[in-house]
C-alpha positions in Angstrom: -12.4 -13.6 -5.6 -9.7 -16.3 -5.4 -12.5 -19.0 -5.6 -13.8 -17.5 -8.9 -10.3 -17.4 -10.3 -9.7 -21.1 -9.3 -13.0 -22.1 -11.0 -12.1 -20.3 -14.2 -8.6 -21.9 -14.3 -10.2 -25.3 -13.7 -12.7 -24.8 -16.5 -9.9 -23.7 -18.9 -7.8 -26.7 -18.0 -10.8 -29.1 -18.5 -11.5 -27.6 -22.0 -7.8 -28.0 -23.0 -7.8 -31.7 -21.8 -11.0 -32.5 -23.7 -9.7 -30.9 -26.8 -6.4 -32.9 -26.6 -8.3 -36.1 -26.0 -10.6 -35.5 -29.0 -7.6 -35.3 -31.3 -5.0 -37.6 -29.7 -7.2 -40.6 -28.9 -9.4 -40.6 -32.0 -10.4 -44.0 -33.3 -13.5 -45.3 -34.8 -16.2 -47.9 -34.1 -18.4 -49.4 -36.7 -22.0 -49.8 -35.6 -23.7 -51.3 -38.6 -23.8 -54.6 -40.5 -21.1 -55.4 -43.1 -23.8 -55.2 -45.8 -24.4 -51.6 -44.9 -21.6 -50.1 -42.9 -22.8 -46.6 -42.8 -22.5 -45.1 -39.3 -19.0 -44.7 -37.8 -18.5 -42.7 -34.7 -15.6 -41.2 -32.7 -14.9 -43.0 -29.5 -12.9 -41.0 -27.0 -11.5 -44.0 -25.0 -7.9 -45.1 -24.6 -7.2 -48.4 -26.3 -4.5 -50.7 -25.0 -2.6 -52.8 -27.5 -3.7 -56.4 -27.7 -1.7 -59.4 -29.0 -2.6 -60.1 -32.6 -2.1 -63.9 -32.8 -2.6 -64.4 -36.6 -0.5 -61.5 -37.8 3.2 -61.8 -38.6 5.1 -58.6 -38.0 7.9 -58.3 -40.5 10.4 -55.7 -39.2 12.7 -55.7 -42.2 10.0 -55.0 -44.8 10.9 -52.1 -47.1 8.6 -49.5 -48.5 7.5 -50.2 -52.1 7.5 -47.5 -54.7 6.2 -47.4 -58.3 7.5 -44.5 -60.4 8.3 -42.6 -57.2 4.9 -43.1 -55.6 4.9 -45.0 -52.3 2.4 -47.9 -52.3 0.6 -49.0 -49.2 -2.3 -51.5 -49.4 -2.9 -55.1 -48.2 -0.1 -56.4 -50.4 2.5 -53.8 -49.7 3.3 -52.5 -46.2 5.7 -50.4 -44.1 8.1 -51.3 -41.3 7.2 -50.3 -37.8 10.0 -47.7 -37.7 8.7 -45.8 -40.8 7.5 -42.6 -39.1 7.8 -39.6 -41.4 5.0 -37.6 -39.7 2.5 -35.6 -41.7 3.8 -34.8 -45.2 4.4 -31.0 -45.6 3.5 -31.0 -49.3 0.2 -32.8 -48.6 -0.6 -30.3 -45.8 0.2 -27.3 -48.0 -2.0 -28.8 -50.8 -4.9 -29.4 -48.4 -4.6 -25.9 -47.0 -4.8 -24.5 -50.5 -7.8 -26.7 -51.3 -9.5 -25.8 -48.1 -9.0 -22.1 -48.8 -10.3 -22.3 -52.4 -13.3 -24.4 -51.3 -14.2 -21.8 -48.7 -14.6 -19.3 -51.5 -17.3 -21.5 -52.9 -19.1 -21.9 -49.6 -17.6 -25.3 -48.9 -16.1 -26.1 -45.5 -13.3 -28.8 -45.3 -11.6 -30.2 -42.3 -8.7 -32.7 -42.2 -9.6 -34.5 -39.0 -7.1 -37.4 -39.3 -3.8 -37.4 -41.2 -0.6 -39.0 -40.0 -1.0 -42.1 -37.8 2.0 -44.0 -36.4 2.4 -47.8 -36.6 1.7 -48.2 -32.9 -1.4 -46.1 -33.1 -2.7 -48.2 -36.0 -1.9 -51.3 -34.1 -4.0 -50.2 -31.1 -6.9 -49.2 -33.3 -6.9 -52.4 -35.4 -6.4 -54.7 -32.4 -9.4 -53.1 -30.7 -11.5 -53.7 -33.8 -10.4 -57.3 -34.0 -11.2 -57.8 -30.4 -14.7 -56.3 -30.8 -15.7 -57.5 -34.3 -13.4 -60.3 -35.3 -10.5 -60.1 -37.7 -12.4 -61.0 -40.9 -14.9 -58.2 -40.3 -12.2 -55.7 -39.1 -10.2 -56.3 -42.3 -13.0 -54.8 -44.4 -12.7 -51.4 -42.9 -9.5 -51.1 -40.9 -5.9 -51.6 -42.0 -3.5 -53.9 -40.2 -0.5 -52.3 -38.6 2.0 -51.4 -41.3 -0.6 -51.4 -44.0 -2.3 -48.1 -43.3 -1.8 -45.2 -45.7 -2.0 -42.9 -42.7 1.5 -44.1 -41.7 2.9 -42.5 -44.8 1.7 -39.0 -43.7 0.0 -38.7 -47.2 -3.5 -39.9 -46.3 -6.1 -37.3 -45.2 -9.4 -38.1 -43.8 -11.6 -35.1 -44.7 -15.0 -34.0 -43.4 -17.3 -31.0 -43.9 -19.4 -28.7 -41.9 -21.7 -31.4 -40.7 -19.7 -33.5 -38.3 -22.5 -36.1 -38.0 -21.5 -37.5 -41.4 -17.7 -37.6 -40.8 -16.5 -41.1 -41.3 -19.8 -42.1 -42.8 -20.7 -43.2 -46.3 -23.3 -40.4 -46.1 -20.5 -37.9 -46.5 -20.3 -38.9 -50.1 -23.7 -37.3 -50.7 -22.9 -34.1 -48.8 -22.0 -30.9 -50.6 -18.4 -31.3 -49.4 -18.2 -34.9 -50.4 -19.4 -34.1 -53.9 -17.1 -31.1 -54.2 -14.1 -33.3 -53.3 -14.9 -35.9 -56.0 -15.0 -33.1 -58.6 -12.0 -31.0 -57.4 -9.6 -32.9 -55.0 -7.4 -34.1 -57.9 -6.7 -30.5 -58.9 -4.8 -30.3 -55.6 -3.0 -33.6 -55.8 -5.5 -35.8 -53.9 -7.4 -38.9 -55.1 -10.3 -40.7 -53.5 -8.6 -43.9 -52.3 -11.4 -46.3 -51.7 -14.2 -45.5 -54.2 -17.7 -47.1 -54.3 -18.0 -50.2 -56.3 -14.2 -50.9 -56.1 -14.2 -52.9 -52.9 -13.0 -56.0 -54.7 -10.0 -54.0 -56.0 -9.0 -52.0 -52.9 -10.0 -54.6 -50.3 -11.8 -52.0 -48.3 -15.4 -50.7 -48.0 -16.3 -47.4 -49.7 -14.7 -44.5 -47.8 -15.7 -41.1 -49.3 -13.6 -39.3 -46.6 -10.3 -41.0 -47.3 -8.0 -39.1 -49.7 -4.4 -39.8 -50.7 -2.0 -37.2 -51.8 0.1 -38.1 -54.8 0.7 -34.7 -56.4 -1.3 -33.0 -59.2 0.5 -34.8 -62.1 -0.4 -38.2 -60.8 -3.8 -37.4 -59.4 -4.9 -35.9 -62.7 -3.8 -39.0 -64.6 -5.4 -41.4 -62.1 -8.8 -39.5 -62.2 -8.8 -39.2 -66.0 -8.1 -43.0 -66.3 -11.1 -43.9 -64.2 -9.0 -46.3 -62.3 -8.1 -46.7 -58.6 -4.6 -45.9 -57.5 -4.0 -49.7 -57.2 -5.2 -50.4 -60.7 -3.3 -47.4 -62.2 0.1 -48.5 -60.8 -0.6 -52.2 -61.2 -0.5 -53.1 -57.5 -4.0 -54.5 -57.0 -3.9 -56.4 -53.7 -7.4 -56.7 -52.1 -6.1 -59.4 -49.7 -3.2 -59.7 -47.4 -0.3 -61.9 -48.6 
């Protein structure tokens, strides 16, 4: 009897550890050419920080705001000690959107939201080590330049986890629903298709930025990216 109990306890502990690893050590690996980056997978391995020789870390950098909206792109960054955690308003807006979408048969999951400076540094340095900096810069933000550090960026997936973090997600029912409805809840698609020369990043149909309903509506109606709308286009690092 004791042996059975021990086995059950071991299984429960193992499941808990695996569940923790899947959320706390999430980072991504690109497995396709730059001309057609389409398959991105979770990799459940621990990444140690590597020295980034060509990046100057500026500790006294200050967050940049335009009309009350914090701007983070390749031209405007955040200090390493900027750590607000996940934004409560963004989470509430996502939960409402998720609930409303469910009524229409659409399943939404926010699988990556707030990410610390150090976490982004580990992810980015791993990419640079594996693919080279020029290639990594097309799909991964340098530390201090990730919107996830603001707590306002939500990576969203649907029922089919095989297209999470894939450009194929844009053609899924959930991806199409988000394009039509996300702005009603304060979110905008941050890196649209065909705007790579503006945003500096490849098309990411899963990456949404919370700016509030007033701004999201104006941005979507304008047909512009967030960068264009606020006049902060910076497709390259300064």
